[in-house]
C-alpha positions as CSV (number, residue, x, y, z in Angstrom):
1,M,0.0,0.1,-0.1
2,A,1.7,3.2,-1.2
3,N,0.4,5.3,1.6
4,N,1.3,3.0,4.5
5,G,-2.1,3.0,6.0
6,F,-2.3,6.8,6.7
7,N,-5.8,8.4,6.1
8,A,-6.4,10.5,2.9
9,E,-6.7,13.6,5.0
10,V,-3.3,13.1,6.4
11,I,-1.9,12.1,3.1
12,K,-3.0,15.5,1.6
13,T,-0.7,17.3,4.0
14,E,2.5,15.6,2.6
15,S,3.3,18.4,0.0
16,K,2.2,21.0,2.5
17,V,4.9,19.6,4.8
18,I,7.5,20.0,2.1
19,Q,6.4,23.7,1.0
20,G,6.2,24.5,4.7
21,T,9.6,23.1,5.4
22,N,11.1,25.0,2.4
23,R,9.4,28.4,3.5
24,V,11.0,27.9,7.0
25,Y,14.4,26.9,5.6
26,K,14.6,29.8,3.5
27,F,13.7,32.1,6.4
28,A,16.3,30.7,8.5
29,M,18.9,30.9,5.6
30,E,18.0,34.7,4.8
31,E,17.0,36.1,8.1
32,L,18.9,34.1,10.6
33,L,22.5,34.9,9.6
34,P,25.6,34.2,11.6
35,T,27.2,36.9,13.5
36,P,30.2,36.8,16.1
37,A,27.6,36.1,18.7
38,K,25.6,33.6,16.6
39,S,28.2,31.9,14.9
40,H,26.3,28.6,14.9
41,Y,23.6,29.9,13.0
42,L,24.6,28.0,9.8
43,F,21.6,26.2,8.3
44,N,21.8,24.0,5.1
45,L,19.7,21.3,3.4
46,R,20.5,18.7,6.3
47,D,18.4,20.7,8.5
48,F,15.5,20.5,5.9
49,S,15.9,16.7,5.9
50,K,15.9,16.6,9.7
51,V,12.4,18.1,9.8
52,I,11.2,15.5,7.2
53,L,12.9,12.6,8.8
54,G,11.2,13.6,12.3
55,M,7.8,13.6,10.3
56,C,8.7,10.1,9.1
57,M,8.9,8.8,12.8
58,A,5.2,9.0,13.1
59,D,3.1,6.0,12.0
60,K,-0.6,5.8,10.9
61,D,-1.9,4.9,14.5
62,T,-0.5,8.2,16.1
63,L,-0.7,10.6,13.0
64,D,-4.5,10.1,12.3
65,T,-5.4,13.9,11.5
66,P,-4.2,16.7,9.6
67,E,-4.2,18.8,12.9
68,I,-1.7,16.2,14.5
69,A,0.5,16.3,11.3
70,I,0.6,20.0,11.6
71,R,1.5,19.9,15.2
72,L,4.3,17.4,14.5
73,W,5.6,19.5,11.5
74,V,5.7,22.5,14.0
75,H,7.5,20.3,16.8
76,E,10.2,19.2,14.4
77,S,10.7,22.5,13.0
78,L,11.2,24.0,16.2
79,R,13.6,21.2,17.3
80,V,15.7,21.6,14.3
81,F,15.8,25.3,13.8
82,S,14.5,27.2,16.8
83,D,16.3,25.0,19.4
84,R,19.6,26.9,18.0
85,L,18.2,30.4,18.4
86,V,20.0,32.5,21.2
87,N,17.7,35.3,21.9
88,L,14.1,36.1,22.4
89,D,13.7,38.3,19.1
90,D,14.7,35.4,17.0
91,R,12.9,32.8,18.7
92,L,9.6,35.0,18.5
93,A,10.5,35.9,14.8
94,F,10.6,32.0,14.1
95,L,7.4,31.5,15.8
96,E,5.6,34.1,13.8
97,V,6.9,32.5,10.6
98,L,5.6,29.2,11.6
99,R,2.1,30.8,12.5
100,D,2.1,32.5,9.1
101,T,3.3,29.2,7.3
102,V,0.4,27.3,9.0
103,R,-2.1,29.8,7.7
104,K,-0.8,30.3,4.3
105,I,0.4,26.7,3.5
106,F,-1.6,24.5,5.6
107,G,-4.6,26.7,5.2
108,T,-5.8,26.7,8.9
109,N,-5.8,28.6,12.0
110,F,-2.7,28.2,14.0
111,D,-4.6,29.2,17.2
112,N,-7.1,26.3,16.6
113,V,-4.6,23.7,16.0
114,F,-2.5,24.7,19.2
115,E,-5.5,25.7,21.6
116,H,-4.8,23.0,24.0
117,L,-1.5,24.8,24.8
118,L,-3.1,28.2,25.6
119,H,-2.8,29.3,29.0
120,G,-5.7,30.9,30.8
121,T,-8.1,32.7,28.7
122,N,-5.8,33.5,26.0
123,K,-7.2,33.1,22.4
124,E,-3.9,33.3,20.7
125,L,-0.5,31.5,21.0
126,H,2.2,34.1,21.0
127,T,4.6,33.1,23.7
128,L,7.3,30.8,24.0
129,D,6.2,29.1,27.3
130,E,3.1,28.1,25.5
131,I,4.6,26.6,22.4
132,R,7.0,24.8,24.6
133,G,4.2,22.6,25.8
134,L,4.3,21.1,22.3
135,M,6.0,17.7,22.7
136,F,6.3,14.5,20.6
137,T,8.4,11.5,21.8
138,D,8.5,7.7,22.1
139,V,9.4,7.5,25.8
140,L,6.1,6.5,27.0
141,T,6.6,3.2,25.6
142,P,7.7,0.5,27.9
143,N,11.2,-0.9,27.4
144,G,11.1,-4.1,25.4
145,A,8.0,-3.1,23.6
146,P,7.9,-4.3,19.9
147,K,6.6,-1.0,18.7
148,R,7.6,2.5,20.0
149,P,5.0,5.0,18.8
150,Y,6.4,8.7,18.2
151,E,3.2,10.4,19.6
152,E,2.1,13.8,21.0
153,I,2.3,14.2,24.6
154,R,-0.7,16.0,25.9
155,D,-0.7,14.7,29.3
156,T,2.3,16.1,31.2
157,E,1.7,14.3,34.3
158,K,1.5,11.0,32.3
159,L,5.2,12.0,31.2
């Protein structure tokens, strides 16, 4: 089966993941330039591929809606690109590029996809503390289990 059992709605996000990653990569290459204080701001196509490889870690059982696909894509983009950023302005600019990319490329409202991360009565996700609540991992699987699903962690108590 060519789609590895993923549902049709998730399959439709495939080209959007590539387009979104390309947009984020171009932003990093053009706007997040190395300086003496940011000499490690060196991005290349390996970073692009790391986002895609992170997406490939999910399987059909845990990645079953387009919203989860978008959250996984944002998570992987944050891990690959934003984790290297050293100041608040760069991190907030990167978050804004992700927000804009979800709207323009994926055609959905960023805040609706991430509303479970909002604190208090906030209607929009604009803080780094909120987006840090986005986690995907395989650590909840017991040792020795034949399958280690890469899944979103929505229950931090369980984690």
